[in-house]
Every structure is written in C-alpha cells, then in structure tokens.
N, C-alpha and C positions, 0 to 999 in steps of 0.2 A: 504494500500500500504506500503510495507516494506521500511525502511530507508536504501537505498542501500549504501550510504556513510558510515553509521555506520556499516553495515554488512561487508564492505570492510576493514575498519580499525580494527574491531574485529578479522576478519579472518587473517589479516596480523600479528597483535600482538600475537594472539593465536598460530599461526604456528611457529613464532620465538621462543616462549616459549617451544613449543613442540619439535623443533629440538634440542634446548639446553638440554632439559630433556632427549632426546634420547641418546645424546652423553655422558652425565654424569651419566646415570642410566641404565647400561646394564641389560637386562632381556630377557626372552623367547619371550616376546611380543614386542621386540625392533627391528624395521625394520633396523635401522642403522647397528647394529651388525650382523643381519641376512645377509645383503648385503655383509659385509666383510667376514663372515664365508663361505658363499656359493662361493664367488669369490676365496678365498684362496683354497677351496676344489678343484675347477676345475683347478686352476693354478698348484697345485701339480700334478693332474692327467695328465695335458698337459706336464709337465716336465718329469714325470716318463714314460708315454707311449704315446709319440706324434704320431699322425697319419701321419703328414708330418714331417719326421725326419730332413729334411734339413732346416726347418724353425727355426729361432733363438728363444731362450726362451723368450726374450723380443722382440717380433716381431715388425715390422714397425708400428708406431703410437700407441704402447701399452700404453704409458703414457698419450697420448691424450685421448684414450678411457677410461682409468682409471679416468681421470678428468670428462669425460662425465657421468660416472656412478654416481658421487656425484652431479654433476651439475643438471642433469635431475631429480633426485629424491629428492634433498634437496635444493640446492642453488636457482634454478629456482622457485621452490615452495615458498621459503622464500622471494624472491624478489617480486613476483607479482602473480604467478599462483593460489596459494591456496586462497588468498584473493579474486581474481577475480572470481574464480570458486564458492566461497561462494555466490557472487552476482548473478551469473548465476543460481545456484541451487535455491536460494531464488526467483528469477524472474520466473523460470519454475514452481516451486511449487505454487506460487501465482496465475499465470495465468491458469495453468491446473486446479486448484481448482475452479476458478471462471468460466472458460469456460466449463469445463466438469463435475464439481462437484466432482472431485476426489482429495482426500487429500493424496499426495504421502508419507507424513510422517506417515500416519495412515494405509494406505492400505498395506496388506501383505498376499498375497495368499498362502505363504508357512509357515504361522505362526503356523499351527498345525502339520507341518512336523518336524521330528527330524533334528538335526543340520547337520548330514551327508548328508541328502537329500538336504537341502538348499545349502550346499557347492557344491554338485555335479551339481545341476541345475544351480547355479550361475556360476560355472566354464564353463559348456558347453555353456550356453547362451552368456556369455561374449566372449568366444573364437569364437563363430559363428559370433557375431557382429564385432569383431576385424578382422576376416578373410575377410569379405566384405569391411571393412574399408581399410584394407591393399590393396585389389584389386583396390579400389578407388584411393589410393595414386599412383598407377602405371598407372591408366587409365587417370586421370586428369592431364593435362599438368602443371597447376599451382601447384598442390599438389606434383607432381613428382619432381619439383625443390627442395622442402623441403626434400623429401625422398631420394634424391641423396646423402645427407650427410651420411645416413646409408650405402648406396651402394658404398661409396668412400673407403671402407675398401679394401685393396689390399692383406693383409695377415690375414687369419681368426684366431680368438681366442675368448675365452669366453667373454672378455671385449667388443668385437665388438657388442655384444648384445645391449648395452646401448648407443652406438654412434648413436644418431639421433637428428634431428633438434627439437628445443623446440616447434615449431608449431605443430609437430606431437602429442605432449602431449595434446594440446588444441583440435585437431581434434578427437583423440581417445576418450578422456574423455567426450567431448560434445556429441558424437554419442552414447556412451555406457551408459551414465548416465540414460536416461529415461527408457530403458528396465530393468536395474538393480534396479532402484528405484521402478518400478511397481511390481517387484518381491519381494520387501521388503528386498533386500540384505543389511544387516547392516554393520557397520564399522569393527567389528571383523570378520564377514564372509569375507569381502573384504580383510582383512589383511591375513587370511589363504590362500585364493585363490591367492593373489598376491605373497606370498612367494613361493607357489608351482609353479606358472608360471614363477617366477624369476629363479628358479632352472632349469626348462625345457628350458627357453630361453638361459641361460648360456650354457647348454648342447648342444643345437642346433648349437651354434656358436663356440663351443670349438674345439681344435685341437686334438680330440680323436676319436676313433671308438670303439663301444661297441656292442656286440651281443644282439639279442633279448632275449636270455636266461638270460643274466645278468640284463638287464633293467626289464625284467619280474620278476626276483627274487627280485630286489630292490622294485618294486611296491608292490609285494606280501608281502614283509617284512614290508613295511610301513602300509599296511592294517592290517597285523597281530599285529603290535605295537598298532595301534588305537583300535583294538579289545581288546588287552591285558590290556591296561590302561583305557579302557572304555571312550575314547575321543569322542567328537562330538556326544554325546547322543547314543553311541553304548553300549548296556548293555547285550550282548550275554553271557558274562562270569561273570555276577553279582554273587558274593559270591564264585567264584572259587579260588582255592589256587594258590600259586606262580608257582608251576610246570606246572599246566594247562595253565597258562598265557605264560610261556616260550615256551611250546609246540605249542601254538597258533601262536607265532611269527615264530618259526621254520617251522611250517606247512605252513604259508603264503609264506615264502621264497621258499619252495620246490614246492608248487602249482604254484606260479608265474613263477618259473624257468621252470617247465615242461608244464604247461597249457597255460600261457599267451605268451610264447615265440613266437609262430607263428604269432601272431597278433600285437605285440608291435609296429613294424615299419610300420604297416598299420594304426594304431590308433594314435600313437604319432609321432610328428616331431622328426627328428634326424639329426646329422651332415652330413651324406651321402646324405640326401635329401635336407637339407637347403643350402648346398654348391652350388647347382645348382640355387637356387634363386639369388645368388650373381654372377652368371657366367657372364663374359664379353661378350662372344659370345653365342647367342641363335638363333634358326631358325627364319626366318622372320614371320612365323605364330604365334610365341610366343614372339614377340617383347615387349608385355606389361607385360611380366613376367610369372613365373611358381612357383609352390610350395609355395603358399602364407600362408601356415599354420603357426600360431603363436605357439600354443602348440599342437594342434591336426592336424594330417595329413589326417584324414578321410575326411575332407571337400574337399581337393584336389582330392581325389579318387572319391568322390560323384559327383563333378562338373567337372571332367575331366581336371584338371590343373596340373596333375602330370607329371614331366619330369625328368627322371634319366637314360640317355642312358648308363652310366657306373659309376664307383665309384666316379668320379669327384675329386679325391684326389688332383691332381696337376693342375687343370684347372686354367686359368687366371680369376681373380676376378675384378669387377668394371663395367664400362660402357664406350662406345665410347666417348672420350673427357675427360676421367679422368686425362689425363696427364696435363691438364691445370686447373683442379679443385682446389679450394682454399685448402691450407694445414694447416692453423692455425685455432684455435678455433673461434676467433673473426670473421674471414672471413667466416667461415662456418655458424656461428650463425646468420649472417646477409644475408647469401645467400638466394636468392629467394624472398627477400622483395622488390627488385627494378628490373630494367631491367637487363636481363642477358648479 
C-alpha cells in the first residue's frame, strides 16, 4: 500500500519546483511560455481582424480571464491539485493492479507505434472522453453550477477559453486519466497534445473568423514542418536535402489549402460554431446545450448536437440569470460549493 501522505507532499514540493523552473528557464518544452506565446498570437489577430468590430480590444472581464489562465494551469496546481492528483493516480494504479492484475505504469498498447501515431490516438481518445464529459457538465445539475463560471462570459475572446471553475479540472482529469493511462500516453505525449489543444481552444473562443482554406493551409503546413524536420518519428525524408524539406512544407500548405478546406469546419471546432455553445437563448429542445466539441467538431455531427442557425456573430452570450451571477474571482471560485 503506497504512503499517500508522502506521495502528496512529494507531489506538492515537486510541482512548486517545476513551476519555478518553468518561469526561469524558457525552452521549447516550457508550457508557461507556450501559454503566453499562443495567447499573444491570438490577441494580435483579434486586434488586427476582429470578427465583432464593435467589441473593445480589452473586452469585458478580459483581465479576469487572463488571471484564470494562470490560475487554472499553474496556481491551482501549485496549491493542491497536482499533489492531490498524484495521490489519486497512485491509488488507481495500486488498486487496478491488485484487482485486475494490470500495471498501468507498464502497460502500453501503443509502445510499438511511432510517436505520431501515439499522439494522434491520444488526441482523438482524449477529445472523445472530454466531449462526453462536457455533455455531463451540462446535463448534471450539480456539475452545471460549476460550469456556469465558463458560461458567464458575456463578450467572447481567446482568454475566455480558460475561464472555468477549478472543479472542472478535477472532473476532466479524473475521467480522462484511466483511458489515457491504459493507452500508455506518456508525459511528453500529453505535453504535445495539450499545446495543440490549447491553440485550438484559444481559436474557438477568439474574436476572429477564418476560412476553411486558411485553417487547412495552416494544418497542412504544420504537417509539412513535422515531415521536414522528421519530428514525432516521421522519417519520410531521411537523408533529403534542404530544398526537398522546404518543398515538403510548401506542399503541405498548398495541399491543406486546396484539399482539407472543405472538411476543416466539419472536423475541427471553430469560433462560428462554438459561439452558439455560449448562446443565451436556445430552443427548448436544446436547453442542455449544443456544440459540445472541445477540439473536434465531428462528435457533434456524429451524435446530432450541432446547432448553427446563422453566423451567430452578434448573439447574446450567457444564460438566464447571468445578471445576478457573481462577478469576482473569489465569488466564482466558491460558486457551486454550497446552496445557490
């Protein structure tokens, strides 16, 4: 039986050291600066080409949402979540091993697969689990009270992506841990997936609109870059010269722009779709929500939860009763824990 108190203390101290190292040692594997870089990228896009032109650059609650970004990903983890999650992970591993004879730390059905395959499977499985979890947050009255914090956004922008109650972190991570552990998704795999989904989440909530051709070109370009630099165990161009690698990137952009364009907004979530998820007014038969996609839109198409009657650019956001919903971080962080 593991010493859970020791696991908790080690997790707490270890994560504090990790956060400090993240801040003081910028690198390509540094989540802290990836968060800042991706956020600044979408901020500039919103300022240059805003979809809702009458929305102020620093929209309502922008600074509150900016604080949420760092709280949910760093401060909350530093205070308790990372250490507590280490205890839960240890508990699950111990009992799954004893009850089912499965060592989650050793099992890895994807161990013989190249890294690109592991990342693709991990991304799709995680998004599928999160899609159902998201639906649960809307269907369960108790969980909806926590999820209301995210839906209290009244002017949409990229930083709204990370405005959510800290209890959501516990719900999502608890539900998604076991399937990802059974697949053998490692820490570095999770890091790559997390950065990719962070960018998509910022995009979904941002005050911009982009055609499928552009997003297809970007995705094709990213695939081309991965092929060119032989990242993620992709060795199609082993021994190729620099010109060939440059052509691979350009070819990826062109193919993405031409071929992927028609399906991009059916496969991936996007602002025009996600704005309806935050709509104040929905038909009675859709009162439990629509467009639940986190990164992928295809689950909504497969399970019939798509709702986009028009562009939705200027629709009212929020939910009935938002006028009296708490406005400060402390009030929102404690919302849902007691009687409403």
